[in-house]
N, CA, C and O atoms as a CHARMM CRD file, in Angstrom:
* protein
*
  364
    1    1 ARG  N      0.83100  -1.18300   0.00000 PROA 1      0.00000
    2    1 ARG  CA     0.00000   0.00000   0.00000 PROA 1      0.00000
    3    1 ARG  C      0.87100   1.23900   0.00000 PROA 1      0.00000
    4    1 ARG  O      1.96200   1.25900   0.57000 PROA 1      0.00000
    5    2 ASN  N      0.37400   2.25100  -0.63800 PROA 2      0.00000
    6    2 ASN  CA     1.06700   3.53800  -0.64000 PROA 2      0.00000
    7    2 ASN  C      0.53000   4.37900   0.50000 PROA 2      0.00000
    8    2 ASN  O     -0.63500   4.77800   0.49500 PROA 2      0.00000
    9    3 LYS  N      1.38300   4.64600   1.47900 PROA 3      0.00000
   10    3 LYS  CA     0.94600   5.39100   2.64800 PROA 3      0.00000
   11    3 LYS  C      1.28900   6.86300   2.56800 PROA 3      0.00000
   12    3 LYS  O      0.80500   7.64900   3.38300 PROA 3      0.00000
   13    4 CYS  N      2.10800   7.25900   1.61300 PROA 4      0.00000
   14    4 CYS  CA     2.42800   8.67200   1.48800 PROA 4      0.00000
   15    4 CYS  C      2.35700   9.07200   0.01400 PROA 4      0.00000
   16    4 CYS  O      2.44600   8.24100  -0.89000 PROA 4      0.00000
   17    5 ALA  N      2.19600  10.35700  -0.18300 PROA 5      0.00000
   18    5 ALA  CA     2.01700  10.87100  -1.54200 PROA 5      0.00000
   19    5 ALA  C      3.26900  10.70200  -2.39100 PROA 5      0.00000
   20    5 ALA  O      3.17200  10.51200  -3.60300 PROA 5      0.00000
   21    6 GLU  N      4.46800  10.77000  -1.75700 PROA 6      0.00000
   22    6 GLU  CA     5.70600  10.65900  -2.53500 PROA 6      0.00000
   23    6 GLU  C      5.84900   9.26400  -3.15200 PROA 6      0.00000
   24    6 GLU  O      6.19700   9.13500  -4.32600 PROA 6      0.00000
   25    7 SER  N      5.58100   8.22200  -2.35700 PROA 7      0.00000
   26    7 SER  CA     5.72200   6.86900  -2.89400 PROA 7      0.00000
   27    7 SER  C      4.64500   6.58100  -3.93500 PROA 7      0.00000
   28    7 SER  O      4.90200   5.88000  -4.91300 PROA 7      0.00000
   29    8 LEU  N      3.45000   7.11300  -3.73200 PROA 8      0.00000
   30    8 LEU  CA     2.38000   6.94000  -4.71500 PROA 8      0.00000
   31    8 LEU  C      2.77500   7.59100  -6.03700 PROA 8      0.00000
   32    8 LEU  O      2.59600   7.00100  -7.10200 PROA 8      0.00000
   33    9 GLN  N      3.31100   8.80300  -5.96700 PROA 9      0.00000
   34    9 GLN  CA     3.72300   9.51100  -7.18600 PROA 9      0.00000
   35    9 GLN  C      4.87800   8.79500  -7.87100 PROA 9      0.00000
   36    9 GLN  O      4.93900   8.74600  -9.10000 PROA 9      0.00000
   37   10 ALA  N      5.80200   8.23600  -7.07700 PROA 10     0.00000
   38   10 ALA  CA     6.92600   7.49600  -7.65600 PROA 10     0.00000
   39   10 ALA  C      6.41800   6.26000  -8.40100 PROA 10     0.00000
   40   10 ALA  O      6.91300   5.94000  -9.48200 PROA 10     0.00000
   41   11 ASN  N      5.43000   5.56500  -7.82500 PROA 11     0.00000
   42   11 ASN  CA     4.86900   4.38900  -8.48900 PROA 11     0.00000
   43   11 ASN  C      4.10300   4.76900  -9.74700 PROA 11     0.00000
   44   11 ASN  O      4.16200   4.05400 -10.74800 PROA 11     0.00000
   45   12 VAL  N      3.38600   5.88300  -9.70900 PROA 12     0.00000
   46   12 VAL  CA     2.65900   6.34800 -10.89300 PROA 12     0.00000
   47   12 VAL  C      3.64000   6.65100 -12.01800 PROA 12     0.00000
   48   12 VAL  O      3.40800   6.28000 -13.16900 PROA 12     0.00000
   49   13 ASN  N      4.74200   7.32900 -11.68100 PROA 13     0.00000
   50   13 ASN  CA     5.74800   7.65200 -12.69900 PROA 13     0.00000
   51   13 ASN  C      6.39700   6.39500 -13.25600 PROA 13     0.00000
   52   13 ASN  O      6.65800   6.32000 -14.45600 PROA 13     0.00000
   53   14 ARG  N      6.66700   5.39400 -12.39700 PROA 14     0.00000
   54   14 ARG  CA     7.23700   4.12500 -12.86100 PROA 14     0.00000
   55   14 ARG  C      6.28900   3.42400 -13.82000 PROA 14     0.00000
   56   14 ARG  O      6.72200   2.89700 -14.84400 PROA 14     0.00000
   57   15 LEU  N      4.99300   3.41400 -13.49700 PROA 15     0.00000
   58   15 LEU  CA     4.01800   2.74500 -14.36300 PROA 15     0.00000
   59   15 LEU  C      3.85500   3.47200 -15.69300 PROA 15     0.00000
   60   15 LEU  O      3.67700   2.83400 -16.73100 PROA 15     0.00000
   61   16 LYS  N      3.91400   4.79800 -15.66900 PROA 16     0.00000
   62   16 LYS  CA     3.82500   5.55300 -16.92800 PROA 16     0.00000
   63   16 LYS  C      5.03300   5.27100 -17.80900 PROA 16     0.00000
   64   16 LYS  O      4.89700   5.14300 -19.02600 PROA 16     0.00000
   65   17 LEU  N      6.21000   5.17500 -17.20600 PROA 17     0.00000
   66   17 LEU  CA     7.42100   4.84600 -17.95500 PROA 17     0.00000
   67   17 LEU  C      7.31500   3.44000 -18.53700 PROA 17     0.00000
   68   17 LEU  O      7.69300   3.21400 -19.68700 PROA 17     0.00000
   69   18 TYR  N      6.80000   2.48700 -17.74500 PROA 18     0.00000
   70   18 TYR  CA     6.62300   1.11000 -18.20200 PROA 18     0.00000
   71   18 TYR  C      5.65400   1.05700 -19.38400 PROA 18     0.00000
   72   18 TYR  O      5.92100   0.38700 -20.38200 PROA 18     0.00000
   73   19 LYS  N      4.53000   1.76700 -19.26700 PROA 19     0.00000
   74   19 LYS  CA     3.54300   1.75200 -20.34300 PROA 19     0.00000
   75   19 LYS  C      4.08300   2.39300 -21.61500 PROA 19     0.00000
   76   19 LYS  O      3.70300   1.99900 -22.71800 PROA 19     0.00000
   77   20 SER  N      4.97800   3.39100 -21.46700 PROA 20     0.00000
   78   20 SER  CA     5.54100   4.02400 -22.66100 PROA 20     0.00000
   79   20 SER  C      6.49800   3.08300 -23.38600 PROA 20     0.00000
   80   20 SER  O      6.64600   3.17000 -24.60500 PROA 20     0.00000
   81   21 LYS  N      7.15000   2.18200 -22.64500 PROA 21     0.00000
   82   21 LYS  CA     8.09200   1.23800 -23.25900 PROA 21     0.00000
   83   21 LYS  C      7.42400  -0.05200 -23.72100 PROA 21     0.00000
   84   21 LYS  O      8.02400  -0.83300 -24.46000 PROA 21     0.00000
   85   22 LEU  N      6.19200  -0.27800 -23.29200 PROA 22     0.00000
   86   22 LEU  CA     5.48900  -1.52800 -23.57300 PROA 22     0.00000
   87   22 LEU  C      5.07700  -1.61800 -25.04200 PROA 22     0.00000
   88   22 LEU  O      4.50300  -0.67600 -25.58800 PROA 22     0.00000
   89   23 LEU  N      5.36900  -2.74600 -25.67300 PROA 23     0.00000
   90   23 LEU  CA     4.95100  -3.00600 -27.04900 PROA 23     0.00000
   91   23 LEU  C      3.99500  -4.20100 -27.02400 PROA 23     0.00000
   92   23 LEU  O      4.36800  -5.28600 -26.57700 PROA 23     0.00000
   93   24 ILE  N      2.76900  -4.00300 -27.50100 PROA 24     0.00000
   94   24 ILE  CA     1.76600  -5.06100 -27.48600 PROA 24     0.00000
   95   24 ILE  C      1.64800  -5.64000 -28.88700 PROA 24     0.00000
   96   24 ILE  O      1.32900  -4.93700 -29.84600 PROA 24     0.00000
   97   25 PHE  N      1.91500  -6.94700 -28.98300 PROA 25     0.00000
   98   25 PHE  CA     1.80000  -7.64600 -30.25000 PROA 25     0.00000
   99   25 PHE  C      0.34900  -8.06600 -30.47000 PROA 25     0.00000
  100   25 PHE  O     -0.32700  -8.44600 -29.51400 PROA 25     0.00000
  101   26 PRO  N     -0.14600  -8.00500 -31.70600 PROA 26     0.00000
  102   26 PRO  CA    -1.52200  -8.44900 -31.96400 PROA 26     0.00000
  103   26 PRO  C     -1.64800  -9.96100 -31.79600 PROA 26     0.00000
  104   26 PRO  O     -0.68800 -10.70200 -32.01100 PROA 26     0.00000
  105   27 ASN  N     -2.84000 -10.40900 -31.41100 PROA 27     0.00000
  106   27 ASN  CA    -3.08000 -11.84000 -31.20600 PROA 27     0.00000
  107   27 ASN  C     -3.01100 -12.63000 -32.50400 PROA 27     0.00000
  108   27 ASN  O     -2.38700 -13.68900 -32.56300 PROA 27     0.00000
  109   28 LYS  N     -3.64700 -12.11500 -33.53200 PROA 28     0.00000
  110   28 LYS  CA    -3.70400 -12.82400 -34.80900 PROA 28     0.00000
  111   28 LYS  C     -3.08400 -11.95500 -35.89100 PROA 28     0.00000
  112   28 LYS  O     -3.00900 -10.73300 -35.75900 PROA 28     0.00000
  113   29 SER  N     -2.64300 -12.59600 -36.95500 PROA 29     0.00000
  114   29 SER  CA    -2.09800 -11.82300 -38.06600 PROA 29     0.00000
  115   29 SER  C     -3.25300 -11.32300 -38.93500 PROA 29     0.00000
  116   29 SER  O     -4.34100 -11.89900 -38.92600 PROA 29     0.00000
  117   30 GLY  N     -3.01200 -10.27800 -39.66300 PROA 30     0.00000
  118   30 GLY  CA    -4.04600  -9.70800 -40.51600 PROA 30     0.00000
  119   30 GLY  C     -4.74700  -8.55400 -39.83600 PROA 30     0.00000
  120   30 GLY  O     -4.43200  -8.19600 -38.70100 PROA 30     0.00000
  121   31 LYS  N     -5.70800  -7.97200 -40.54700 PROA 31     0.00000
  122   31 LYS  CA    -6.39900  -6.80000 -40.01400 PROA 31     0.00000
  123   31 LYS  C     -7.41300  -7.16700 -38.94000 PROA 31     0.00000
  124   31 LYS  O     -7.72500  -6.33300 -38.09100 PROA 31     0.00000
  125   32 LYS  N     -7.93800  -8.39100 -38.95100 PROA 32     0.00000
  126   32 LYS  CA    -8.93600  -8.78500 -37.95900 PROA 32     0.00000
  127   32 LYS  C     -8.31900  -8.98700 -36.57900 PROA 32     0.00000
  128   32 LYS  O     -9.00600  -8.83000 -35.57000 PROA 32     0.00000
  129   33 GLY  N     -7.03200  -9.33400 -36.52000 PROA 33     0.00000
  130   33 GLY  CA    -6.38400  -9.59100 -35.24000 PROA 33     0.00000
  131   33 GLY  C     -5.92000  -8.33800 -34.52000 PROA 33     0.00000
  132   33 GLY  O     -5.60600  -8.38500 -33.33100 PROA 33     0.00000
  133   34 VAL  N     -5.87400  -7.21400 -35.23300 PROA 34     0.00000
  134   34 VAL  CA    -5.39000  -5.97400 -34.62800 PROA 34     0.00000
  135   34 VAL  C     -6.51200  -5.34000 -33.82700 PROA 34     0.00000
  136   34 VAL  O     -7.62300  -5.15700 -34.32600 PROA 34     0.00000
  137   35 LYS  N     -6.20700  -5.00400 -32.56800 PROA 35     0.00000
  138   35 LYS  CA    -7.18600  -4.35900 -31.69900 PROA 35     0.00000
  139   35 LYS  C     -6.68500  -2.98000 -31.29600 PROA 35     0.00000
  140   35 LYS  O     -5.53000  -2.62700 -31.53500 PROA 35     0.00000
  141   36 LYS  N     -7.55700  -2.22300 -30.69300 PROA 36     0.00000
  142   36 LYS  CA    -7.18600  -0.89000 -30.22300 PROA 36     0.00000
  143   36 LYS  C     -6.13500  -1.03600 -29.11500 PROA 36     0.00000
  144   36 LYS  O     -6.30900  -1.83600 -28.19600 PROA 36     0.00000
  145   37 GLY  N     -5.05800  -0.27000 -29.20500 PROA 37     0.00000
  146   37 GLY  CA    -3.99900  -0.33000 -28.20600 PROA 37     0.00000
  147   37 GLY  C     -2.81200  -1.17500 -28.64100 PROA 37     0.00000
  148   37 GLY  O     -1.75700  -1.10200 -28.01100 PROA 37     0.00000
  149   38 ASP  N     -2.94500  -1.97700 -29.69700 PROA 38     0.00000
  150   38 ASP  CA    -1.81700  -2.75900 -30.19600 PROA 38     0.00000
  151   38 ASP  C     -0.79400  -1.84300 -30.85800 PROA 38     0.00000
  152   38 ASP  O     -1.14100  -0.80000 -31.41200 PROA 38     0.00000
  153   39 THR  N      0.45500  -2.24400 -30.79300 PROA 39     0.00000
  154   39 THR  CA     1.52100  -1.47200 -31.41000 PROA 39     0.00000
  155   39 THR  C      1.47600  -1.68000 -32.92100 PROA 39     0.00000
  156   39 THR  O      1.28900  -2.80800 -33.37500 PROA 39     0.00000
  157   40 PRO  N      1.64400  -0.61100 -33.71300 PROA 40     0.00000
  158   40 PRO  CA     1.62300  -0.78400 -35.17200 PROA 40     0.00000
  159   40 PRO  C      2.78600  -1.65000 -35.66500 PROA 40     0.00000
  160   40 PRO  O      3.83100  -1.74100 -35.02100 PROA 40     0.00000
  161   41 LYS  N      2.57500  -2.28900 -36.83500 PROA 41     0.00000
  162   41 LYS  CA     3.58000  -3.20700 -37.38100 PROA 41     0.00000
  163   41 LYS  C      4.91000  -2.51500 -37.65100 PROA 41     0.00000
  164   41 LYS  O      5.96400  -3.14200 -37.53700 PROA 41     0.00000
  165   42 SER  N      4.87900  -1.23400 -38.00800 PROA 42     0.00000
  166   42 SER  CA     6.12300  -0.53000 -38.31500 PROA 42     0.00000
  167   42 SER  C      7.03900  -0.44400 -37.09000 PROA 42     0.00000
  168   42 SER  O      8.26100  -0.45000 -37.23300 PROA 42     0.00000
  169   43 GLU  N      6.46500  -0.36500 -35.90100 PROA 43     0.00000
  170   43 GLU  CA     7.27600  -0.29300 -34.68500 PROA 43     0.00000
  171   43 GLU  C      7.69900  -1.67300 -34.18700 PROA 43     0.00000
  172   43 GLU  O      8.63800  -1.78200 -33.39800 PROA 43     0.00000
  173   44 LEU  N      7.02400  -2.71900 -34.63300 PROA 44     0.00000
  174   44 LEU  CA     7.33000  -4.06600 -34.15500 PROA 44     0.00000
  175   44 LEU  C      8.48400  -4.71900 -34.90300 PROA 44     0.00000
  176   44 LEU  O      8.90800  -5.81400 -34.53500 PROA 44     0.00000
  177   45 GLN  N      8.99700  -4.07900 -35.93700 PROA 45     0.00000
  178   45 GLN  CA    10.11700  -4.63500 -36.68300 PROA 45     0.00000
  179   45 GLN  C     11.38900  -4.55500 -35.84100 PROA 45     0.00000
  180   45 GLN  O     11.66800  -3.52000 -35.23600 PROA 45     0.00000
  181   46 ASN  N     12.14700  -5.62600 -35.80200 PROA 46     0.00000
  182   46 ASN  CA    13.44400  -5.69900 -35.10900 PROA 46     0.00000
  183   46 ASN  C     13.36200  -5.30600 -33.63300 PROA 46     0.00000
  184   46 ASN  O     14.17600  -4.52000 -33.14800 PROA 46     0.00000
  185   47 VAL  N     12.37800  -5.85400 -32.92900 PROA 47     0.00000
  186   47 VAL  CA    12.23300  -5.59100 -31.50000 PROA 47     0.00000
  187   47 VAL  C     12.91900  -6.71300 -30.74100 PROA 47     0.00000
  188   47 VAL  O     12.64400  -7.89000 -30.97700 PROA 47     0.00000
  189   48 ALA  N     13.81600  -6.34600 -29.82700 PROA 48     0.00000
  190   48 ALA  CA    14.51000  -7.34800 -29.02600 PROA 48     0.00000
  191   48 ALA  C     13.70400  -7.63200 -27.75700 PROA 48     0.00000
  192   48 ALA  O     13.12200  -6.72700 -27.15900 PROA 48     0.00000
  193   49 GLN  N     13.68100  -8.90000 -27.36000 PROA 49     0.00000
  194   49 GLN  CA    12.95300  -9.28200 -26.15500 PROA 49     0.00000
  195   49 GLN  C     13.79900  -8.96800 -24.92400 PROA 49     0.00000
  196   49 GLN  O     15.00900  -9.19200 -24.90500 PROA 49     0.00000
  197   50 ASN  N     13.14300  -8.45300 -23.91900 PROA 50     0.00000
  198   50 ASN  CA    13.83700  -8.12800 -22.67200 PROA 50     0.00000
  199   50 ASN  C     14.00300  -9.40600 -21.85000 PROA 50     0.00000
  200   50 ASN  O     13.01800 -10.06400 -21.51500 PROA 50     0.00000
  201   51 THR  N     15.23800  -9.75200 -21.52800 PROA 51     0.00000
  202   51 THR  CA    15.50000 -10.95100 -20.74300 PROA 51     0.00000
  203   51 THR  C     16.05000 -10.62000 -19.36400 PROA 51     0.00000
  204   51 THR  O     16.48600 -11.51200 -18.63700 PROA 51     0.00000
  205   52 LEU  N     16.03100  -9.34000 -19.00100 PROA 52     0.00000
  206   52 LEU  CA    16.52300  -8.93100 -17.69900 PROA 52     0.00000
  207   52 LEU  C     15.52800  -9.32300 -16.61100 PROA 52     0.00000
  208   52 LEU  O     14.33600  -9.48100 -16.87500 PROA 52     0.00000
  209   53 LYS  N     16.02200  -9.47600 -15.40100 PROA 53     0.00000
  210   53 LYS  CA    15.15900  -9.85400 -14.29400 PROA 53     0.00000
  211   53 LYS  C     14.17900  -8.72700 -13.97200 PROA 53     0.00000
  212   53 LYS  O     12.99700  -8.97500 -13.73700 PROA 53     0.00000
  213   54 GLU  N     14.67200  -7.49100 -13.96200 PROA 54     0.00000
  214   54 GLU  CA    13.82200  -6.34600 -13.67800 PROA 54     0.00000
  215   54 GLU  C     13.70800  -5.48800 -14.92500 PROA 54     0.00000
  216   54 GLU  O     14.71900  -5.13300 -15.53200 PROA 54     0.00000
  217   55 ILE  N     12.50500  -5.15800 -15.30200 PROA 55     0.00000
  218   55 ILE  CA    12.29600  -4.32400 -16.47400 PROA 55     0.00000
  219   55 ILE  C     12.63200  -2.87700 -16.12900 PROA 55     0.00000
  220   55 ILE  O     13.44100  -2.24100 -16.80300 PROA 55     0.00000
  221   56 ILE  N     12.01200  -2.37000 -15.08600 PROA 56     0.00000
  222   56 ILE  CA    12.30600  -1.03100 -14.58600 PROA 56     0.00000
  223   56 ILE  C     12.61500  -1.18200 -13.10000 PROA 56     0.00000
  224   56 ILE  O     11.71200  -1.46800 -12.31500 PROA 56     0.00000
  225   57 PRO  N     13.86000  -0.99700 -12.70100 PROA 57     0.00000
  226   57 PRO  CA    14.20900  -1.20900 -11.29300 PROA 57     0.00000
  227   57 PRO  C     13.57700  -0.16400 -10.37900 PROA 57     0.00000
  228   57 PRO  O     13.40400   0.99400 -10.75800 PROA 57     0.00000
  229   58 VAL  N     13.24000  -0.59700  -9.17400 PROA 58     0.00000
  230   58 VAL  CA    12.68400   0.30000  -8.17500 PROA 58     0.00000
  231   58 VAL  C     13.84400   0.98200  -7.46600 PROA 58     0.00000
  232   58 VAL  O     14.74800   0.31600  -6.96200 PROA 58     0.00000
  233   59 GLU  N     13.81900   2.29800  -7.42700 PROA 59     0.00000
  234   59 GLU  CA    14.88900   3.03700  -6.77500 PROA 59     0.00000
  235   59 GLU  C     14.64400   3.03800  -5.26900 PROA 59     0.00000
  236   59 GLU  O     13.60800   3.50800  -4.80000 PROA 59     0.00000
  237   60 ARG  N     15.58700   2.52000  -4.53300 PROA 60     0.00000
  238   60 ARG  CA    15.48500   2.47100  -3.07500 PROA 60     0.00000
  239   60 ARG  C     16.32100   3.59800  -2.48000 PROA 60     0.00000
  240   60 ARG  O     17.49800   3.73700  -2.81200 PROA 60     0.00000
  241   61 PRO  N     15.73000   4.39700  -1.61200 PROA 61     0.00000
  242   61 PRO  CA    16.53400   5.45600  -0.98700 PROA 61     0.00000
  243   61 PRO  C     17.49700   4.86300   0.03100 PROA 61     0.00000
  244   61 PRO  O     17.19800   3.85500   0.67000 PROA 61     0.00000
  245   62 THR  N     18.64100   5.49100   0.17200 PROA 62     0.00000
  246   62 THR  CA    19.61000   5.01400   1.15100 PROA 62     0.00000
  247   62 THR  C     19.22300   5.56000   2.51500 PROA 62     0.00000
  248   62 THR  O     19.09800   6.77100   2.69700 PROA 62     0.00000
  249   63 LEU  N     19.03400   4.66500   3.46400 PROA 63     0.00000
  250   63 LEU  CA    18.59000   5.05300   4.79200 PROA 63     0.00000
  251   63 LEU  C     19.71600   5.01400   5.80700 PROA 63     0.00000
  252   63 LEU  O     19.49500   5.25900   6.99300 PROA 63     0.00000
  253   64 ARG  N     20.89600   4.71500   5.36100 PROA 64     0.00000
  254   64 ARG  CA    22.02300   4.56800   6.26600 PROA 64     0.00000
  255   64 ARG  C     22.49700   5.93600   6.76000 PROA 64     0.00000
  256   64 ARG  O     22.65400   6.87400   5.97900 PROA 64     0.00000
  257   65 VAL  N     22.71700   6.02700   8.06000 PROA 65     0.00000
  258   65 VAL  CA    23.21700   7.24400   8.67500 PROA 65     0.00000
  259   65 VAL  C     24.66100   7.00500   9.07300 PROA 65     0.00000
  260   65 VAL  O     24.98700   5.97400   9.66100 PROA 65     0.00000
  261   66 LYS  N     25.52600   7.95700   8.75100 PROA 66     0.00000
  262   66 LYS  CA    26.93400   7.78800   9.08100 PROA 66     0.00000
  263   66 LYS  C     27.13900   7.82000  10.59100 PROA 66     0.00000
  264   66 LYS  O     26.42300   8.51300  11.31300 PROA 66     0.00000
  265   67 ALA  N     28.11500   7.06800  11.04900 PROA 67     0.00000
  266   67 ALA  CA    28.43600   7.02700  12.46700 PROA 67     0.00000
  267   67 ALA  C     29.02500   8.35600  12.90200 PROA 67     0.00000
  268   67 ALA  O     29.72900   9.02300  12.14300 PROA 67     0.00000
  269   68 ARG  N     28.72400   8.73000  14.14300 PROA 68     0.00000
  270   68 ARG  CA    29.24000   9.98100  14.67500 PROA 68     0.00000
  271   68 ARG  C     29.53400   9.78400  16.15700 PROA 68     0.00000
  272   68 ARG  O     29.11800   8.79500  16.75900 PROA 68     0.00000
  273   69 ALA  N     30.24000  10.71600  16.72000 PROA 69     0.00000
  274   69 ALA  CA    30.58200  10.64000  18.13900 PROA 69     0.00000
  275   69 ALA  C     29.36500  11.01500  18.98600 PROA 69     0.00000
  276   69 ALA  O     28.57300  11.87700  18.60400 PROA 69     0.00000
  277   70 ILE  N     29.22500  10.35800  20.14100 PROA 70     0.00000
  278   70 ILE  CA    28.12600  10.64700  21.04600 PROA 70     0.00000
  279   70 ILE  C     28.45300  11.93500  21.79900 PROA 70     0.00000
  280   70 ILE  O     29.55100  12.09700  22.33100 PROA 70     0.00000
  281   71 THR  N     27.48400  12.84600  21.83600 PROA 71     0.00000
  282   71 THR  CA    27.70500  14.12200  22.50700 PROA 71     0.00000
  283   71 THR  C     27.49500  13.97000  24.01100 PROA 71     0.00000
  284   71 THR  O     26.93200  12.97700  24.47200 PROA 71     0.00000
  285   72 SER  N     27.95100  14.95800  24.76200 PROA 72     0.00000
  286   72 SER  CA    27.80700  14.89700  26.22700 PROA 72     0.00000
  287   72 SER  C     26.33900  14.99200  26.63600 PROA 72     0.00000
  288   72 SER  O     25.94600  14.38400  27.63200 PROA 72     0.00000
  289   73 ASP  N     25.52300  15.73400  25.89800 PROA 73     0.00000
  290   73 ASP  CA    24.09300  15.81500  26.20300 PROA 73     0.00000
  291   73 ASP  C     23.42400  14.45400  26.04600 PROA 73     0.00000
  292   73 ASP  O     22.56800  14.07800  26.84800 PROA 73     0.00000
  293   74 GLU  N     23.82300  13.71300  25.00300 PROA 74     0.00000
  294   74 GLU  CA    23.25300  12.38700  24.78100 PROA 74     0.00000
  295   74 GLU  C     23.70300  11.40300  25.85000 PROA 74     0.00000
  296   74 GLU  O     22.94800  10.50100  26.21300 PROA 74     0.00000
  297   75 LYS  N     24.91000  11.55900  26.35800 PROA 75     0.00000
  298   75 LYS  CA    25.39600  10.67700  27.42300 PROA 75     0.00000
  299   75 LYS  C     24.63500  10.90900  28.71700 PROA 75     0.00000
  300   75 LYS  O     24.33100   9.96100  29.44200 PROA 75     0.00000
  301   76 GLU  N     24.32500  12.17000  29.00900 PROA 76     0.00000
  302   76 GLU  CA    23.63700  12.50000  30.25000 PROA 76     0.00000
  303   76 GLU  C     22.15200  12.16300  30.20600 PROA 76     0.00000
  304   76 GLU  O     21.56800  11.83800  31.24000 PROA 76     0.00000
  305   77 ALA  N     21.54100  12.23300  29.05600 PROA 77     0.00000
  306   77 ALA  CA    20.10600  11.98400  28.93400 PROA 77     0.00000
  307   77 ALA  C     19.81300  10.49800  29.06300 PROA 77     0.00000
  308   77 ALA  O     20.59800   9.65300  28.63100 PROA 77     0.00000
  309   78 SER  N     18.66800  10.19600  29.66500 PROA 78     0.00000
  310   78 SER  CA    18.24100   8.81100  29.82300 PROA 78     0.00000
  311   78 SER  C     16.93500   8.62200  29.05900 PROA 78     0.00000
  312   78 SER  O     15.94800   9.30500  29.33600 PROA 78     0.00000
  313   79 ALA  N     16.92300   7.71000  28.11000 PROA 79     0.00000
  314   79 ALA  CA    15.72700   7.45900  27.30900 PROA 79     0.00000
  315   79 ALA  C     14.62100   6.88000  28.18100 PROA 79     0.00000
  316   79 ALA  O     13.45100   7.21200  27.99300 PROA 79     0.00000
  317   80 PHE  N     14.97400   6.01900  29.13000 PROA 80     0.00000
  318   80 PHE  CA    13.98000   5.40400  29.99900 PROA 80     0.00000
  319   80 PHE  C     13.26200   6.45700  30.83900 PROA 80     0.00000
  320   80 PHE  O     12.03700   6.43800  30.95400 PROA 80     0.00000
  321   81 LYS  N     14.03000   7.37400  31.42200 PROA 81     0.00000
  322   81 LYS  CA    13.43500   8.41400  32.26200 PROA 81     0.00000
  323   81 LYS  C     12.53900   9.33700  31.43700 PROA 81     0.00000
  324   81 LYS  O     11.47500   9.74800  31.90200 PROA 81     0.00000
  325   82 THR  N     12.96200   9.66100  30.22300 PROA 82     0.00000
  326   82 THR  CA    12.17500  10.52900  29.36000 PROA 82     0.00000
  327   82 THR  C     10.85200   9.87900  28.99100 PROA 82     0.00000
  328   82 THR  O      9.80700  10.53000  29.03400 PROA 82     0.00000
  329   83 LEU  N     10.88600   8.60000  28.62800 PROA 83     0.00000
  330   83 LEU  CA     9.66000   7.88700  28.28100 PROA 83     0.00000
  331   83 LEU  C      8.74800   7.73500  29.48900 PROA 83     0.00000
  332   83 LEU  O      7.53400   7.90100  29.37500 PROA 83     0.00000
  333   84 LYS  N      9.31800   7.42200  30.63900 PROA 84     0.00000
  334   84 LYS  CA     8.54500   7.25900  31.86700 PROA 84     0.00000
  335   84 LYS  C      7.82800   8.55700  32.22100 PROA 84     0.00000
  336   84 LYS  O      6.66200   8.54700  32.61500 PROA 84     0.00000
  337   85 LYS  N      8.54400   9.68400  32.07500 PROA 85     0.00000
  338   85 LYS  CA     7.95400  10.98100  32.37300 PROA 85     0.00000
  339   85 LYS  C      6.80600  11.29700  31.41500 PROA 85     0.00000
  340   85 LYS  O      5.77700  11.82300  31.83800 PROA 85     0.00000
  341   86 GLU  N      6.97400  10.98200  30.12900 PROA 86     0.00000
  342   86 GLU  CA     5.91600  11.23300  29.14400 PROA 86     0.00000
  343   86 GLU  C      4.69600  10.36200  29.40700 PROA 86     0.00000
  344   86 GLU  O      3.56500  10.80500  29.21000 PROA 86     0.00000
  345   87 ARG  N      4.91600   9.11300  29.85700 PROA 87     0.00000
  346   87 ARG  CA     3.79700   8.23100  30.17300 PROA 87     0.00000
  347   87 ARG  C      2.98300   8.77900  31.35300 PROA 87     0.00000
  348   87 ARG  O      1.75300   8.73400  31.34200 PROA 87     0.00000
  349   88 THR  N      3.68000   9.29200  32.36000 PROA 88     0.00000
  350   88 THR  CA     2.96400   9.84100  33.50200 PROA 88     0.00000
  351   88 THR  C      2.26100  11.13900  33.12900 PROA 88     0.00000
  352   88 THR  O      1.20000  11.44100  33.67600 PROA 88     0.00000
  353   89 ASN  N      2.82800  11.90800  32.21200 PROA 89     0.00000
  354   89 ASN  CA     2.17000  13.14500  31.76600 PROA 89     0.00000
  355   89 ASN  C      0.91600  12.85400  30.98000 PROA 89     0.00000
  356   89 ASN  O     -0.03300  13.63700  31.01900 PROA 89     0.00000
  357   90 MET  N      0.89200  11.73800  30.26100 PROA 90     0.00000
  358   90 MET  CA    -0.29200  11.37700  29.47200 PROA 90     0.00000
  359   90 MET  C     -1.46000  11.01900  30.38200 PROA 90     0.00000
  360   90 MET  O     -2.61100  11.28300  30.03400 PROA 90     0.00000
  361   91 LYS  N     -1.18400  10.41700  31.55300 PROA 91     0.00000
  362   91 LYS  CA    -2.24900  10.01300  32.47600 PROA 91     0.00000
  363   91 LYS  C     -2.80200  11.20800  33.15700 PROA 91     0.00000
  364   91 LYS  O     -3.71200  11.08500  33.97700 PROA 91     0.00000
């Protein structure tokens, strides 16, 4: 499921790119086999089949954060005490 607008828009753009590259061959030869949406014969000449595992790869953002030194404020702060205080404030 798309939970945010950015990922939804990224998927829409990927699908539009896929549809622009898609070539649909007619089911039957001749004029009776051609349907609306099929690729014309002039474009189907010398088309190579895609044998790659992924047709259009999904771009994954890098979520890795570089290591850094712990500051003195972070050393003094206690996550447990902060959470405990927030829980009591909620009640």
